[in-house]
C-alpha positions, 0 to 999 in steps of 0.5 A: 766329865766337862772336858768331855761333854763339851767335846761332845757338844761339838766345842774344841779346846783350840777356842778356849785361850784367846779369842777366834775367827769363826764361820757359821755354815748351812748344813744344807747349801754348805754355805758361809752365811757368818763370820764372826768373832768369839772367845769360848762358846761364842760361836754356838751361842747364835743357833741356841738364842734364834731358837729360843728368841733372844738374838734381837742384834739382827734379825736376817742371820737369826731368821737365816738361822730358824730356816735352815732348822725348819728346813732339816739343816743344820748350823756347822760352825767352822774355826777358821782361826784361833789364839789370836788377840783380840785385836788381831782376831778383829782384824781378821774378821774385819778381811774375811767379812770383807771378802765373803760379804755377798752372801752374809748376813753380818750386819756391819763391816766387822769391829774396829779395835780401840787400838786401830780407831785411835792410829785412824783418829790420830791421821784424822786430825793429824791431817786437820793440823795446820802449820806453826805459823797459821796457827799461833796467830789464832792462839789467844794470850792467856793460852799463849801463856798456858802453852809457856808455861807446859812447853816451854813455848807454843812452838814447842807445844806444837811439833810435841803435839804433831809429833804424838799424833804421828806417834800414834798414828803409827808415822813415827817410833 
């Protein structure tokens, strides 16, 4: 019974597992005005929230939805891709936002997943690591003692630190 009601309401079974990436489309112009990532009924919540005045985080999108409805149109949902991991959904969403940027009401370029964020942080840290010979002259005797206790020597610690960052950045297995 619930499944039939969800299909009548416009929900797709393809959206019940994993994450999906979707477009919100104006029925009057057939123009995509929003790209999102969701799970469950997320794609269909925008219209309901905008009409109820609940959509506070993206006023531009809410105003667009309300104008479309006022002009006699409706909001169409198109599922671009489904059954994705959250990380893959973020990647697809961000790529589509970059491609369609000029016509969208999205407030940002898409969310960066924590994995991607960690990779970027590791790359930034790697770019800031100074060579061992320059670094060691700035390390206090107390820290040298600590590092020797952890990894046998400050040089071993420095090498291990760089290797860990390279692995996080995807530059080493």
